[in-house]
N, C-alpha and C positions, 0 to 999 in steps of 0.2 A: 190682222192684216188689213192693208189699205186698198182702196180703189182709186186708180190714177187715170186721169184723162190726159192724153198726150197729143199735142199738135206737132206736125212734122214727124209723125210716127213711122212713116215709110222711108225716111231718110237714113243716112249712114248711122248717126247716133241713135235715132229713134228705134230703128230695127233692133240694134244690139241691146238697147236699154229695155225694150219690151220683153225680150227673151230673158234677160237677167232678173227683171221684176217678177215675171211669171215663175222663174226657177225658185224664187224666194216666197212663193205662194201669195203674192199680191195679185189683185185683179187689174186688168188694163183694158181701156177702151181708147180709140183714137178718132180724131176728127179728120175727115178725108173729103176731097172734092168728088171722089168716086168710090163710095163705100162698097166693099166686096164681101163682107161677112157680118155676122150679128154683133161683132165687137167693134165695128167701125160705123161712124155716123156722119151724115153729110153736113158740110158747111160751105157757104158761098159768100166770100167776103165782099165781092162786088155787089151782091144783093142784100148784104147785111143779114144773112140767114145762118142760123145754127139749129139743128134738130135738138130740141130741149131734152129729148130722151138721153142724149149723151151725158147729161149732168146728173142722172139719177143715181143717188147714193155715192157720188164722187167725193173723195176726201181731198185730193190734190190735183192741181193742173200743172203739167210740165210743158212749158212753151218752147218748142224747138223749131217751129216753123220759120222759114226764111230762105230766100233765093240764095244760091251759092255765091259767096263773095268773089271767088276767083274763077268762076265758070265762064265768064265772058268779059271782054273789054268794057271799061266803064264809060259808055256813052251817057248822055244826060238821061235818056230813057231807062237805061239799065240801072243807073244810080237810084232813080225813083222806085224802080221795082225792088231793089235791095232794101230800101227803107220801108216801103209800104208793106212788103211781105212779112216784116217783123212787127211794125208799129200798128198798122191797121188791123192785123189779126188779133193782136193783144187788146186793142181798143174794142173790137167786136165782142171778145170774151168778157171784158169788163162791163160793157153795156148790158150784155145778156144776163150776167150774174147780178148786177145791180137791179135791173128791171124786174127780175124774177125772184129776188130775195133768196138767192142760192147761197148756202153756207159752205165755206171751204176751210180746211185746216191750214192750207198754204198754197201760194202761187210760186212756182219755181221756174225761173227763166234763164235761158242761155244768154250770154253776151260774149264779147271778145276782148282779148288783150289789146286789140286795136284801140280800145278806149284811151290808152295812154299815148297813142299816136305812133305813126311809122317813123321812128327815129332811132338812130344808133348813138348810144351814149354810155358813160361809165355808171350811170345811175341804175340801181336795182329798184324797180317800181313795186310799191305796195298798194293795197286797196285804198289807202287814204290819200294817195297822190292825185293831183289834178289831171284832168283829161287833156288830150292833145287838141289840135285845131284843124286837122286835115279831114278829108272826107270820111275815112274809116272811123275816126274818132266821133264825128258827128252822127254816124250811124249808131254807134254804141250808146251815145248820150241819149238819143231819141228812143232807142230800144229799151234802155234801163228806165227812162222816165215813164214809158208805157207800162212797164212791170210795176213800178212803184205806185202807180195809181191805186193798186189793190189795197194799199195800206189805208186808203180812205174808207174802205169797207171793213176795216179791222181784220184784214186777212194778212197773215205774216208773209213776207216776200223774201225769197232767196234768189240771188243772182250769181251765176258761175261765169266769170270772165275766162273764156277758154282759149288755149293756145292751139298749135298745130296738132290735130287729132290723127294719131297713127292707128290704122286699121288694115287688116288683110283684105278687106272687101271694098276696094276703091278709096276715094279720098285723096289726101295729099301724098301719101306714100306711093300710091300707084303712079302718080305723075313724076315723083322723084326717082323711081326705080327704072332709070333709063339704061341702055346698053353700056354707056360710059358715064361715070359719075364725076362731076366737077363742082367746085364751089361757085356761088353766084356773086357777081359784082366784086366788091373788095374781099369777100370771104370773112370779113371781120364782124358782120352783123350777127346778132344772136337770133336763135330760132327756138323760142320756148315751145316745148312739145308736151304731149301727154298720150299715154296708151289709152285706147278707147275704153278698156275695162276699168281703168282707174277713174276716168271721167264718169262712166255710168255708175260706178260705186259711190261717187260723190253725190250724184242725184239720189241714189238709194239712201245714203246716210242722211241727206237732207230730210227725207221722209221719216226714216226710222228713229232718228235722233233729234228731230225738231231743230235742224240746223238752219238758222236764218241770218240774213245779212248778205254782204258781198264778199265773194271769195275768188281768188285767182286759181283757175283750174289748169295748172301746169305742173310738170314734174320738177323734182328738186335738183336734178342734174342739168346744168346749163351748157349749151353748145353753141359755137359759132357755125356759120355756114361751112367753114372749112373743116372743123372737127366733126360736124354732123355728117358731112359728105364722106369723110374718111371711114367713119364708123359704119355708115350705110353700105359703102362699097365692100368692106371687109365682111360684114354680116351676110350680104347677099352674093358674095363671091363674084363681084363685078370689078372691072378695072377702074382704078381711081386715077384721074389726070389732074395734076395740080395747076393747070392753066385755067384760070377763072373765066366763066362765061362773062363777056364784057357787059357792063351796065347799059351802054348805048343800044346793044342788041336787044336786051330785055325790054327797054323802053320803046324800041321800035316795034317789037312784037305785041306788047301788052299795054302800051300807053301809060296813063297815070297809075294803073293797077300794079305796075312794076315796082312801085314804092314799097309795097308790102313784102316783096321778095328781096329787095335790096337794102332794107333798113330793119333794125330790130334791136331791142335792149333786153336786159335780163329782167325777169319777173319773179317776185318772191312767192313761194308757196308756204311760207311759215305760218300764216294765219290759219289755214285749213288744217295744218298739222297740229297746231296748238288746240284746235277744236276736236282733236281725237281721230283725225283721218290718218291712216297708215298706208303708204303707197305700196302697191304690189310690185310695180315696176319702177325702181328707183334709178336705174341706169338705162341709157339708150341702148346699150348692147343687149341687156336682158329683154327690153321691149322688142327690139328688132328680131332677136332670136326666137321669141315667142310667135312673132308674126311671119 
């Protein structure tokens, strides 16, 4: 069994991943600004500080730290926080590992399907496609560049470009589960999604099967905002209204951030399937019923 150090361990994915790793007899420690138990260690990015005890006998680092993309409107200050919370944290880990000659079996980092840009098209994006040029793309480019630094230390790197994570404990699904459910904008934009357990199992597979490289972490079933909303309403027994929420209203409420709600293309999951991953939740209906 492996010992894993997780950043962002108290977040939505980190909390679930920690439990699933422990259930499989792995050991888990986390980096925290406010450590609360013997399995959490302090770090302070502003002061370039990490408790070196956190790395004792660690085999893998899973980097999940990052301010929520859709938690606040994107002011210039918020944009910088979104970037720094991902990049500066990774850079601090890199610097610490390099300076202290710490050996790892792998560095595994989250990223987002936003890498390809907030765009609605007929294209199905694969891991070899170019990045977009909007803000969310730039975040992912810098995020992944920080992760790829670890290859300079001969540490294998795995990056999971993640779609909309569906979980029963907060996250996107909580925001979508409104009293009345309607599509957003045109309703034609795609919403690449993944059940949180499938996502966590991809991280576990990266460890247990030495999965390295870049992978799209999205489900194989593809939905538009319209079909997603219909399935959501039916699964949660909520009224579905086919009158779309107007784009201008979302732009008024969320500003530039509305783009990630109003645009979206299909993302391929074939690469991770070809590398031996078998989805537990292949359909949105099955995922939502489970949640």
